[in-house]
C-alpha positions as CSV (number, residue, x, y, z in Angstrom):
1,M,39.2,172.4,104.6
2,G,39.7,168.6,104.3
3,S,39.5,165.9,101.7
4,F,39.2,162.2,101.1
5,Y,39.8,160.1,98.0
6,L,38.7,156.6,97.2
7,P,40.1,155.3,93.9
8,K,38.0,152.4,92.4
9,D,39.6,149.0,92.7
10,E,41.3,148.6,89.4
11,V,44.7,146.8,89.3
12,S,45.9,148.6,86.2
13,L,45.1,152.0,87.7
14,P,46.1,151.8,91.4
15,L,46.0,155.6,91.8
16,G,42.6,155.9,90.0
17,Q,42.0,158.8,87.6
18,D,40.8,161.6,90.0
19,A,43.1,164.2,91.4
20,H,42.6,167.2,93.7
21,F,44.3,169.8,95.8
22,V,43.6,171.9,98.9
23,C,45.5,175.2,99.4
24,Q,44.7,176.6,102.9
25,E,46.8,179.6,102.4
26,K,44.9,180.8,99.4
27,Q,41.5,179.4,100.6
28,T,41.3,177.5,97.3
29,F,40.7,173.9,96.3
30,G,40.2,172.0,93.1
31,V,39.3,168.6,91.7
32,A,39.9,166.9,88.3
33,D,38.5,163.7,86.9
34,G,40.5,162.0,84.2
35,V,38.2,160.8,81.4
36,G,38.1,157.0,81.4
37,G,37.5,156.7,77.6
38,W,41.3,157.1,77.1
39,N,41.8,153.6,78.6
40,K,40.8,152.1,75.2
41,R,43.9,153.8,73.7
42,G,46.2,152.7,76.5
43,I,46.4,156.1,78.0
44,D,45.9,156.8,81.8
45,A,44.0,160.1,81.9
46,G,44.6,160.1,85.6
47,I,48.2,161.3,84.8
48,Y,46.7,164.3,83.0
49,A,44.4,165.0,85.9
50,R,47.2,164.8,88.5
51,E,49.5,167.0,86.4
52,L,46.7,169.6,85.9
53,M,46.0,169.8,89.7
54,T,49.7,170.0,90.5
55,N,50.1,172.8,88.0
56,S,47.2,174.6,89.6
57,L,49.0,174.6,92.9
58,I,52.1,175.9,91.1
59,A,50.0,178.7,89.6
60,L,48.7,179.6,93.0
61,S,52.1,179.5,94.7
62,G,53.3,182.0,92.1
63,L,50.7,184.6,93.1
64,P,51.7,187.5,95.4
65,K,50.7,187.1,99.0
66,E,47.8,189.6,98.8
67,A,46.7,188.8,95.2
68,V,43.1,187.9,94.5
69,V,42.7,184.4,93.2
70,D,41.0,184.1,89.8
71,P,40.0,180.4,89.4
72,K,39.7,180.6,85.7
73,K,43.1,182.2,85.3
74,V,44.6,179.6,87.6
75,L,43.0,176.9,85.4
76,K,44.4,178.6,82.3
77,D,47.9,178.9,83.7
78,A,47.8,175.2,84.8
79,Y,46.5,174.0,81.5
80,S,49.1,175.9,79.6
81,I,51.9,173.8,81.2
82,T,50.1,170.5,81.3
83,T,51.6,168.2,78.7
84,A,50.4,164.7,79.6
85,Q,48.1,162.8,77.2
86,G,44.5,162.4,78.0
87,S,41.8,164.8,79.3
88,S,39.9,165.6,82.4
89,T,37.1,167.6,83.9
90,A,38.2,170.3,86.4
91,C,36.6,172.5,89.0
92,I,38.5,175.1,91.0
93,V,36.9,177.1,93.8
94,T,38.2,179.9,95.9
95,L,36.7,181.9,98.8
96,K,36.9,185.7,98.9
97,D,34.9,188.1,101.0
98,Y,32.2,185.6,101.7
99,C,31.7,184.7,98.1
100,L,32.7,181.5,96.4
101,H,34.3,182.1,93.0
102,A,34.6,179.0,90.8
103,A,35.6,177.9,87.3
104,N,34.2,174.6,86.2
105,V,34.7,172.4,83.1
106,G,32.6,169.2,82.9
107,D,30.7,167.2,85.5
108,S,32.8,167.7,88.7
109,G,31.3,170.4,90.9
110,F,30.2,171.4,94.4
111,M,27.2,171.7,96.7
112,Q,26.4,174.3,99.4
113,F,24.6,173.6,102.7
114,R,23.4,176.0,105.3
115,N,22.1,175.0,108.7
116,K,22.6,171.4,107.5
117,K,20.2,172.0,104.6
118,F,21.0,171.9,100.9
119,I,20.7,175.3,99.1
120,Y,22.8,175.1,95.9
121,Q,24.6,172.8,93.4
122,S,26.8,174.0,90.6
123,P,25.6,173.2,87.1
124,V,27.0,170.4,84.9
125,Q,28.7,171.0,81.6
126,Q,28.1,168.2,79.2
127,R,27.3,167.8,75.5
128,C,25.1,164.8,76.1
129,F,24.5,162.2,78.8
130,N,27.8,161.0,80.3
131,C,29.8,163.1,77.9
132,P,31.2,166.0,79.9
133,Y,33.3,168.9,78.7
134,Q,36.9,168.0,79.2
135,L,40.3,169.8,79.1
136,G,43.1,168.2,77.2
137,N,45.7,168.7,74.5
138,G,44.0,166.7,71.8
139,E,42.3,168.4,68.8
140,K,38.8,167.4,70.1
141,S,39.5,168.4,73.7
142,D,38.1,171.6,75.2
143,R,40.2,174.6,76.2
144,P,39.9,176.5,79.6
145,D,38.1,179.4,77.9
146,I,35.0,177.2,77.9
147,A,35.0,177.1,81.7
148,E,31.8,178.4,83.3
149,E,32.5,181.0,86.0
150,L,30.3,180.9,89.0
151,K,29.8,183.3,92.0
152,V,27.9,182.0,95.1
153,M,27.4,184.0,98.3
154,V,28.1,182.2,101.5
155,E,27.6,182.8,105.2
156,S,29.6,181.8,108.3
157,G,28.7,178.2,109.1
158,D,28.0,177.2,105.5
159,I,29.4,173.8,104.4
160,V,30.7,173.4,100.8
161,V,31.1,169.8,99.5
162,C,33.1,169.6,96.3
163,G,33.7,166.4,94.3
164,S,34.2,164.5,91.2
165,D,31.3,162.7,89.4
166,G,32.0,159.7,91.5
167,L,30.4,161.6,94.4
168,L,27.8,163.6,92.4
169,D,26.6,160.5,90.4
170,N,26.1,158.5,93.6
171,M,24.7,160.8,96.2
172,F,21.7,163.2,96.2
173,P,22.0,166.4,98.3
174,S,19.3,165.0,100.6
175,E,21.6,162.1,101.5
176,I,24.4,164.5,102.5
177,E,21.8,166.5,104.5
178,E,21.1,163.3,106.5
179,I,24.9,162.9,107.2
180,L,25.1,166.5,108.3
181,K,22.1,166.1,110.6
182,G,23.9,163.2,112.3
183,T,26.8,165.4,113.3
184,T,27.2,167.1,116.6
185,G,29.6,169.7,117.9
186,E,32.3,171.1,115.8
187,I,32.6,169.4,112.4
188,C,36.0,168.1,111.3
189,P,36.2,168.6,107.5
190,E,38.5,165.6,106.9
191,S,36.2,163.3,108.9
192,L,33.1,164.6,107.1
193,A,34.7,164.2,103.7
194,E,35.6,160.6,104.6
195,N,32.1,159.9,105.8
196,I,30.5,161.3,102.6
197,A,33.0,159.5,100.3
198,K,32.3,156.1,102.0
199,H,28.5,156.6,101.6
200,A,29.1,157.4,98.0
201,L,31.1,154.2,97.6
202,Y,28.4,152.2,99.2
203,N,25.8,153.6,96.8
204,S,28.1,153.0,93.8
205,F,27.9,149.3,94.5
206,D,24.2,149.2,95.2
207,R,22.6,147.7,92.1
208,L,19.1,148.7,93.1
209,T,19.5,152.3,94.4
210,D,17.9,155.2,92.7
211,S,21.1,157.1,92.1
212,P,21.5,160.5,90.5
213,F,23.3,158.7,87.6
214,A,20.4,156.3,87.2
215,R,17.9,159.2,87.0
216,A,20.0,161.1,84.5
217,A,20.3,157.9,82.4
218,K,16.5,157.4,82.4
219,K,16.0,161.0,81.4
220,A,18.3,160.5,78.5
221,K,16.5,157.3,77.6
222,Y,19.4,155.0,78.6
223,K,19.0,151.9,80.7
224,H,20.9,152.0,84.0
225,V,19.8,150.9,87.4
226,G,21.8,151.4,90.6
227,G,24.9,153.4,91.4
228,K,27.9,154.0,89.2
229,I,31.3,152.5,90.2
230,D,33.9,155.2,89.9
231,D,36.8,157.0,91.6
232,I,35.4,159.2,94.4
233,S,36.9,162.5,95.4
234,V,35.4,164.7,98.2
235,I,36.6,168.0,99.5
236,V,34.8,169.7,102.4
237,A,35.2,173.4,103.3
238,I,33.5,175.0,106.3
239,I,33.0,178.8,106.1
240,K,34.3,180.5,109.2
241,P,34.8,184.1,110.2
242,S,38.2,185.4,109.4
243,S,40.8,184.3,112.0
244,L,42.0,187.9,111.8
245,I,38.7,189.0,113.3
246,F,39.1,186.7,116.2
247,L,42.7,187.8,116.7
248,N,41.6,191.5,116.8
249,F,39.0,190.7,119.4
250,F,41.5,188.7,121.4
251,L,44.0,191.6,121.3
252,F,41.2,194.1,122.1
253,F,40.1,192.2,125.2
254,L,43.7,191.5,126.2
255,F,44.3,195.3,126.0
256,L,41.2,195.9,128.2
257,G,42.4,193.4,130.7
258,I,45.8,195.0,130.9
259,L,44.3,198.5,131.1
260,G,42.0,197.3,133.9
261,E,44.9,195.9,135.9
262,N,46.8,199.2,135.5
263,C,43.8,201.2,136.8
264,M,43.4,199.1,140.0
């Protein structure tokens, strides 16, 4: 797994309002996007997003070594100790037995690619155009019970691209397919995440591009042309056979080699 983050260029918010985490040990990752509307009240919702993701890591670290990760429970536990003002979307994904288990609130999400072709995208939770469900401590904010739970089967070699709406509003799956088709050899998750994020950034500044956000705006009868300038978070996970399987094969063949030497 690897990630890359591009906060939008805003002097008052140098860290942006996205946050994410990657936990290799638990095969789990997550992303949160602080809701920019809080800026009008002088509140940096990025602080809420960062605290929520930090608390998600704390919740994961408290699990027994062999415990099965429940993304919705992780989200609930993280939410329960997040005290910052503001609100954010959230998407937490874990891999277990070749199945992605996810809990999603709002318009962050993930896409799945197989043999460099798009096969799945998680659904968006929003009340109306550009008004996503959002976790927070305010009376009008949502609670983690509202999170949509998803299960998606995966195969070895599948590539999962997770991101905030800064990615999903600026890149179609077909554009990520083109990036994947341009890769050769073993793919580095960090490099791929960076490449995708930079393409999303380019699209966000393009005033003429037919972006996913522009299409959604048109469908909702709003006028918007081009990309959408926003913080951009990208996480890439490549599904591989369990390292334990490879270790067992290695030990097996090593044993055969030793046995063969003893029999000579």
